[in-house]
C-alpha positions, 0 to 999 in steps of 0.5 A: 185446743191449741194455737200451735195447730194452726198454720199462722203466717207472720203477716196477713194482707187484705188483698192477698188473704181473707183475714177473717177466714185465714186468721181470726176465725181459726185462732179465735176458735182455739182461744180462751181470751182476746184482748184488743185495743183499736182506734175504731169499733163497728158491730159489723166485725161480729158478723165476719168473725162470729164463728170464731167468737162462737168458738171463744164463747164455747171455750168459756173465754172472754173478750176485752175491747178498748176503743174510742168514741166518735166525737163531733167538733161540738163535742170537742169544743164543749170539752175544751171550753169546760161547758159540760163534764167530759164524762157526760159528753163522751157518754152522750156521743156513744149514745148517739152511736146506738142507732136503730138497726137498718135491717135484720142483719144489723138486729142480729149482729147487735143482738149478739154484741148485746148478748156477749155483754150480758153474758160477761163475755165482752167488756168494753172500755173507752180510750181517748188522748187528752191534755189541758187543751184538747181531747183526741182519738186513741189510734193504737191497734194491737191484739192478744190471743191466748189458748188454754195452754198459755200460748199467745198470739200478738198482732198489730198493724193498720187494721181497725175492728170493722168489717170494712177493714177486713174486706174493702180496705187494704190493711195489713197486720204483723203477727207474733207467736209465743212458740216461734221465739217472739216472747219479747215482742209479746211481752211488750204488747201484753204490758202495753194492753195491761197498762191501757186497760188499767188506765195507767198509760201516760197521756191516755184516759180510759173509762168504763161506762156501765151505763152504756153497756146496760143501754146496749143490752136493753136496746139490742137484746132480742133473745138468749144465744146458745153459743154451743150451736154452730153456725151462728144465728146471723148466717141464715139472715145475711145470706139474703144480702149477698150475691151468689150461692145461698141455701134455698128457703125450706131446704133441710140437711141431714145431720151427717151432711151438716157435720160434713159441711162444718168439718169442711169449714174447720179444715179451712174450707178444704177437704173430701166428701167420700159419700156413698151414691144416693146420699146427697153429695151434690147437695152437701157440696152446694151447701159447702159452697153456700156456706163459704160464700156467706163467710166471704160475703159474696166475694168468691169465684167457683169452678165445678168440674164433672166428668161428662156433659149429662152430669154437668146438666144434672149439676146445673139444675141443682146449682140454680136451686141454690141461687147461682146462674152458672157459666156452662162450658163444654163442647156443645154447651147451650151457652155458645158464648161460655168462653166470653162469659167466663173471661168477663166474669174474671175481668169484672170480679177483679175490677170489683164491679158491683154485682160481679163479686161472685161467679160460678163456672161449671164444666167437664173434665175435658173442658177444664183440662183445655189450654183455654180454661187453664189459662183463663182461671189462672187470671182469677184474683182473690178467693176461689174454690175448686169442686171436683165431682167424681174426684177419683178421676183426678188422680189419673196422670193426665188429669192430676197436673190440672189440680191447680194451686191457684184455688185456696179453697177445695172440695172433692166429691166421690163415693170411692176416692181411693183409685184401684191399683193406683196408690200414687193417684190416690195420694195425689188426691189426698195431698191436694184436697186435704182429709176426708170431712165425712166417710158415709158408707153405703152400708151406713146409708142403708141402715139409716134409711137413706138408701133402700134395702135390696135382694142380691141374686148371683147368676152363674154364666159360663164362657163358651169353649171358644171364649175360654180358649181365647181367655187362656191365650190372652192370659198367657200373653199377659203373663209374658208382658209383666216385668219384675223391676229392681225394687221387686215390684211388678209392672205391665207393659202397654202391650199387656194393658191392651190385652188386659182390656181385650180380655175384660171385654171378652168376659164382659160380653160373654155370649152366654149372658144373653141366654141367661138374661132371657131366662131371668127377665121372663118373669118380669116382662109385664114389670116396670122400672127395669134396668139392664146394664151392659158394657164395662167401664174399664176404659176411661177416655178423657178426650171425650165429653161423653161416655166412651164406648167400644164395639163389643159393648154396642153389639151387646146392647143392640142384642139385648135391645132385640131380645127385650123389645122384639123377642119379648115385646117389652117397651124398652129404649137404649140409654147411651152417649148416642142419645143427646142430653134432651133425649136422655132427659125424656127417657128418664121421665118416660122411665119414671112414669113406667106406662110409656117405657118399662126398661132402660138398657144402658151402657156405663150410665151406673158408673158415674153420676146418672140419677135414675131413682125409680130403678127397682130391678137391675140386671147387671151383665157387665163384669168388672173387678174395680171396686169404684165401679161396682160400688157405684153401680149398686148405689144407683140402684139403691136410691130412694123412690116412692113405692119402692120398698126393696131393689132386686139385683141380678148380677151375672157372675162369669165362670171359665166353665160350668161348675161341674166341668171344672173337676176335668180341667188341668192344673194349669187351666184351673189356675188361670181360671182361678184368677177369674173366679176370685175376681168375680167372687170379690164383687159377689161377696160384697154385693151379698154381704149387705143384702137382705137375703145374704144367707140365700146368696151366700149359699149359692156363692159357697158352691163356687168356693167348694168347687175351686177349693177356695178355703180362705175368707174372701176378704183375705184373698190375696191379690196375686193377679191384680195387675191384670185388672 
């Protein structure tokens, strides 16, 4: 608990900084004492810095405040002419200021003030200048903040102790730190405050008014406050008086979500929510937005970015629940004038137009990276927050350059932030967004009941002779595209990357998967809530607002549709980018109902963002070696749904040849085939590890390890061929 842990600037200007959030709250949370001498005091300051006050109170700290009363001309005349005792005049002036609270917010603020006094945390003295003919207001403004290690921050400047000074006026404070060589200045400030507090400062009168403090307690104290709890009591009430994001009435966060938001706040509203699919990332993100908006009194610009159009629309539904009316930006947005809306929102906010203090803009990755949006958001002045959903995408070279420094507050959401085989991209994300505020894994979510349990069924499928020949040829060609650099690291050429993608598609669309699917799905032809997943998400096309697809995937999904719909007479529909947003919405409703639609046949819908919690049985035909993709697919299937006790996952494991034929393969063929086997096993063992039928699934996978003589633990398998993925 040290002030040294905070990046304290040498000065703060209210039009450039949020003085409450950037200075007051962080330092007071580390403090054990706060001395303040100001010319004007208002209880409204307690709402703006209450996070810090709470922290200081939890630390067992104390506050000493010296301030001036408001004296009318009649008061001054009475003192000057000696009509009344000076002490009585000042006391009556102070009592006049103890007005009835105008609303619930003021009542809570004044309740906090009364509690701080009654608990011995806050002591107030009144100061004014006086000579033989007149009495004046004390105008000096200085502050001293100390931590338990003896570190001291001193500050002085034009700012009074009021909310207006923090947010509305143009104010400046200069800051000095004892650990930065400012000891002499700090000693001078400390001596000055002690002289004021002890009433030894020349031409200054400082009086204690115990009767005023008693009156404040009697008049305003409603209930005892427990300073160990955060956030403060005022926050839930104050949200009704500010524009923009706010938590809906009756909405309750889980403890892990509350902790994530609190940690994000304490990291100066920057960080990463690394949360498994289905654990409420979106709601936690919206809770964070609401918290920041309340702390900033509704003066905030929010930009939310999601990969695809359908994800933007999913966000919009939830955004509106949290009191926001978003500007929706993408190529086919229902808001045809979204560009004008965005420009007007930024212009009106900059001009401080009443009611325009807050705005929210949500768009796709493609729209966000457009020249128009980048030039427009660069015109934002003041506090702004960037929220990126599926943030791992922004580690890619073509997107990371748009991690704009204009955003002083940042939040990344992802179930799998670490980028597969891309350390530089992963590091770029941490560098921009900051540390993880929560890491809530899929295993934790299952154990805690936030995702459903599941059974895992690995289904072995081998390549045909023709496919295997093509696989061997492609692998040999890929090997020729791998170059060793001077640093000893291997890289792959662009031609090699294209060949790798072609090989991945070959495995994904293996012909024998259709025969295996027919056999495995036959017992379920009368069941509902079935999903058949086709296609790999190996290729990310950032020039499209919708899912990228390729011809192999189209051929596979059409073949699966024919199998289920025509041959097995099931009620099925495709769920791809070829269906527009409204069609997909209807399909989800019909699928959840079950009577109209038994099965969805999808391309890529399990990879990012689509929320279809009613899935109970999933047949995953696509092969992938990217942990991000297969972790997300599993999480989509495990979302909670009424009546869903277990999920069933059928995962089609692609092998070079039938297990019995592997013994007759040459050493070279086995080596090439071993790459595919190991990559498939990594995914399979991860799926099996958390399954309720782990023993059964593990025994089945053990057969593959025995045939291919894989004796090392799957977690220790060397990633010799990762550059092929």
